[in-house]
C-alpha positions in Angstrom: -2.5 9.3 -46.2 -6.4 9.1 -47.3 -9.2 9.6 -45.4 -10.5 5.7 -45.4 -12.8 3.7 -43.6 -10.9 2.9 -40.5 -10.5 7.0 -40.1 -7.3 8.8 -39.4 -4.9 5.6 -40.1 -2.1 6.0 -42.9 -2.5 4.0 -46.3 -0.1 3.9 -49.0 -1.9 6.1 -51.2 -0.4 9.8 -49.7 -0.6 12.8 -51.6 -0.6 15.4 -49.0 2.7 14.9 -47.4 6.0 13.9 -49.3 8.5 12.0 -48.0 10.9 14.8 -46.9 8.3 17.1 -45.2 7.0 14.0 -43.5 10.4 13.5 -41.9 10.1 17.2 -40.9 6.7 16.9 -39.7 7.1 13.7 -37.5 9.6 15.5 -36.1 7.8 18.6 -35.3 4.9 16.6 -33.5 7.2 14.7 -31.8 9.4 17.5 -30.1 5.6 19.1 -29.4 4.4 16.0 -27.9 7.8 15.5 -26.2 7.5 18.8 -24.8 4.0 18.6 -23.7 4.7 15.0 -21.9 7.4 16.4 -20.0 5.6 19.4 -18.7 2.4 17.1 -17.8 4.7 14.5 -16.0 6.3 17.6 -14.1 2.8 19.3 -13.2 1.5 15.9 -12.2 4.7 15.1 -9.5 4.7 18.2 -8.3 1.0 19.0 -7.5 -0.4 15.6 -6.7 0.4 15.9 -3.0 -2.0 19.0 -3.3 -5.5 18.2 -2.3 -7.2 20.6 -4.8 -6.1 18.8 -7.8 -8.0 19.2 -11.1 -8.4 16.8 -14.2 -5.7 18.7 -16.3 -3.4 17.5 -14.1 -4.3 13.8 -15.0 -5.3 14.5 -18.9 -2.8 16.7 -19.6 0.1 13.8 -19.6 -2.3 11.0 -21.2 -3.2 13.5 -24.2 0.4 14.5 -24.7 1.7 10.8 -24.9 -1.0 9.4 -26.9 0.3 12.3 -29.1 4.1 11.1 -28.8 3.0 7.4 -29.5 1.3 8.5 -32.4 3.7 10.7 -33.9 6.0 8.3 -33.3 4.4 5.7 -35.4 4.0 7.9 -38.1 0.2 8.2 -37.8 0.9 12.6 -38.1 -2.5 13.2 -39.1 -4.1 11.4 -35.4 -1.2 13.2 -33.4 -2.5 16.2 -35.0 -6.0 15.6 -33.7 -5.0 14.5 -30.1 -2.8 17.8 -29.6 -5.8 20.1 -31.2 -8.3 17.9 -28.8 -6.0 18.7 -25.8 -6.2 22.5 -26.9 -9.7 22.6 -27.2 -10.7 20.9 -23.9 -8.1 22.7 -22.1 -10.1 26.1 -23.4 -13.8 24.5 -23.0 -13.0 23.8 -19.0 -11.5 27.1 -18.6 -7.9 25.8 -18.1 -4.8 27.8 -18.6 -2.6 26.5 -21.4 0.7 28.2 -19.7 1.6 29.9 -16.9 2.7 33.4 -18.5 0.8 36.3 -17.6 1.4 38.7 -20.5 -1.4 40.4 -22.2 -0.3 38.3 -25.7 -0.6 35.1 -23.9 -4.2 36.2 -22.5 -5.4 36.9 -26.1 -3.7 33.8 -27.6 -4.9 31.5 -25.1 -8.8 33.1 -25.3 -9.4 33.7 -28.8 -6.3 32.4 -31.1 -5.9 28.9 -30.1 -9.1 27.5 -29.9 -9.9 28.0 -33.5 -6.5 27.5 -34.9 -7.0 23.9 -32.8 -9.9 23.3 -35.0 -8.5 24.2 -38.4 -5.7 22.0 -37.2 -8.3 19.0 -36.9 -10.2 20.0 -40.1 -6.8 20.3 -42.0 -5.8 16.9 -40.4 -9.1 15.0 -41.4 -9.2 17.0 -44.7 -5.4 15.4 -45.6 -4.7 19.0 -46.1 -1.5 21.5 -45.5 -0.4 18.7 -42.7 2.6 21.3 -41.7 0.2 24.3 -41.1 -2.0 22.1 -38.7 1.3 21.1 -36.7 2.1 24.5 -36.6 -1.3 25.4 -35.2 -0.9 22.7 -32.6 2.4 23.9 -31.8 1.5 27.4 -30.9 0.6 26.8 -27.4 4.1 24.8 -26.5 6.0 28.1 -28.3 4.2 30.5 -26.1 4.7 28.2 -22.5 8.4 27.9 -24.0 8.6 31.7 -24.7 7.1 32.5 -21.3 9.8 30.7 -19.8 12.8 32.2 -21.5 13.4 34.8 -18.7 13.6 32.3 -16.2 15.8 30.1 -17.8 18.2 32.8 -18.5 17.5 34.1 -14.7 18.9 30.4 -14.2 21.3 30.3 -16.2 22.8 33.8 -15.1 23.0 32.7 -11.3 24.8 29.2 -12.1 27.6 31.4 -14.0 27.8 34.1 -11.2 27.5 31.5 -8.4 30.4 29.7 -10.1 32.1 32.8 -10.8 31.8 33.7 -6.8 34.7 32.8 -4.8 
C-alpha cells in the first residue's frame, strides 16, 4: 500500500505489510472496531432516552462502524486513521474514552492516548509500522476492557453462586 493520489486506498505496490502480518493486522483492527461498535451501540441504546444527550453518543458508532467497514474491506491504513480520529475527537471535546476511574486510566486518557493517536495517523499516512499504529489505536479499547474485568468476574461469580445455591 502506498500513498497515491486517491489518498489512503490500497495499491498493488505494498512494501509495509506482508501477507501474513496483514492478516493479523486486519484481525486486530476488526476486533477493535467491532468492540468499539458494540460499545457505541450499547451506549446509544441505553442513553438515548436521557434528555441530557451529548454528541459522543451519536458520533461514536459512526466512527466505529466506519473503521469496521474499512478494516473488513482491507483499507487498513484508513481504518487506523478513523479510529485515531475518534480518539482525538473524544479528547479534544473532553469526552471520556472509558468509565474506569483508576489513576492509570485517567493519566492514559489525558496524557498518553492523544499523542499515540497522532502517531498512529502519521504512521498510517507514511505507510510505516502499521502494526504499531494498530496497537496505538487499540490501547483505549484495551484500557476499557481491563477496567471491565472486575465487573465481568463479579458477574460470573454471581451466576456460578446463584446456580449452586438451592
